[in-house]
C-alpha positions, 0 to 999 in steps of 0.5 A: 613949471620952472625949475626952482618950483620944480626942485622945490617940489622934489625937495619937499617930496624927498623930505617926506619919504625921508622923515615920514613914519611909514607903518608896514603890515608884514604880514600882508606883505608876507602873503602878497609875495607869497612865502614858500610853504613846505609843499613840493614844487608843482609845475601847473603848466606840465600838462600843456607842454610836451617833454623835450625827452619824449622826442628821440629824433632831432628836430634839426639835421646837419645834412649838407647839400 
C-alpha cells in the first residue's frame, strides 16, 4: 500500500473515532474494573508465603574471610 493510500486510511479511521458517538455502559465498566467495596483488604496469597518477621535469623552474612 502506498503512502497516500495509507495516510487516507489513517485519516478515515481518525475521523471515525473523533466524530462517532460512542455509547458507554458505565455499569458494566464499573463491574469490570472492580469497584472497591467497603470490605477490608484480604490477602488471598498470605497462606502461601511465609512472613518475613517470623524468621529472626538473617539469611545473609557479613563475615569477612
